[in-house]
C-alpha positions in Angstrom: -0.2 -0.2 0.0 1.9 2.9 -1.3 0.0 6.2 -1.3 1.2 9.7 -1.5 -1.2 11.9 0.7 0.6 15.0 0.2 -1.2 16.2 -2.9 -4.5 15.3 -1.3 -3.8 17.7 1.7 -2.5 20.4 -0.6 -5.9 20.0 -2.7 -8.2 20.0 0.6 -6.4 22.9 2.1 -6.6 25.1 -1.2 -10.4 24.1 -1.4 -10.8 25.4 2.2 -8.4 28.4 2.6 -7.2 29.2 -0.9 -10.6 29.9 -2.3 -11.4 32.3 0.4 -8.0 34.0 0.1 -8.7 34.4 -3.6 -12.3 35.9 -3.1 -11.0 38.1 -0.3 -8.7 39.7 -3.2 -11.7 39.9 -5.5 -13.7 41.5 -2.7 -11.0 44.1 -1.8 -10.3 44.9 -5.5 -14.0 45.2 -6.5 -15.3 46.5 -3.0 -18.1 44.2 -3.3 -18.2 42.2 -0.2 -21.0 39.5 -1.3 -17.9 37.6 -3.3 -16.6 37.2 0.3 -19.8 35.8 1.7 -20.4 33.2 -1.3 -17.0 32.0 -1.2 -17.0 31.7 2.6 -20.0 29.3 2.3 -18.5 27.3 -0.5 -15.2 27.0 1.2 -16.6 25.5 4.0 -19.3 23.1 2.3 -16.3 21.8 0.0 -13.3 22.3 2.3 -14.3 20.6 5.6 -15.5 17.2 3.7 -12.3 17.1 1.7 -10.1 17.5 4.9 -12.1 14.8 6.9 -11.8 12.7 3.7 -8.0 13.0 3.5 -7.6 12.7 7.1 -9.1 9.5 7.6 -7.3 7.6 4.8 -3.9 9.4 6.2 -4.7 7.9 9.6 -5.4 4.4 8.0 -2.1 4.6 6.0 -0.2 5.4 9.1 -1.7 2.5 11.0 -0.8 0.3 8.0 2.7 1.5 7.9 2.9 1.0 11.7 1.5 -2.5 11.5 4.0 -3.1 8.7 7.0 -2.0 10.7 6.0 -4.2 13.5 5.7 -7.4 11.2 9.4 -6.3 9.9 10.5 -6.3 13.5 9.0 -9.3 14.5 10.4 -11.2 11.3 14.0 -9.6 12.1 13.5 -10.4 16.0 12.5 -14.2 14.8 15.6 -14.3 12.6 17.8 -13.4 15.6 16.2 -15.9 17.9 16.9 -18.6 15.1 20.2 -17.8 14.6 21.2 -18.0 17.9 19.3 -21.2 18.4 21.1 -22.9 15.5 24.6 -21.6 16.5 23.9 -23.4 19.7 22.8 -26.6 18.1 
């Protein structure tokens, strides 16, 4: 299981904060603050679920990597025990 979650995090944060910053600039430039109101609602509607959707697979990936590391460590430990055992036999 090899996934790169960095792109997903960047896209999630751009959906949440990037749109808001962009439309804040538009609102400052035009003087019409309705852009800010609509962008805030859309940023929240799109950004929060995308961050939640990215957070859960990221946690699952971390758990998988930790499990894989524990399995590798147990194999290494078993190999060491067997080497010690066969040296004595």
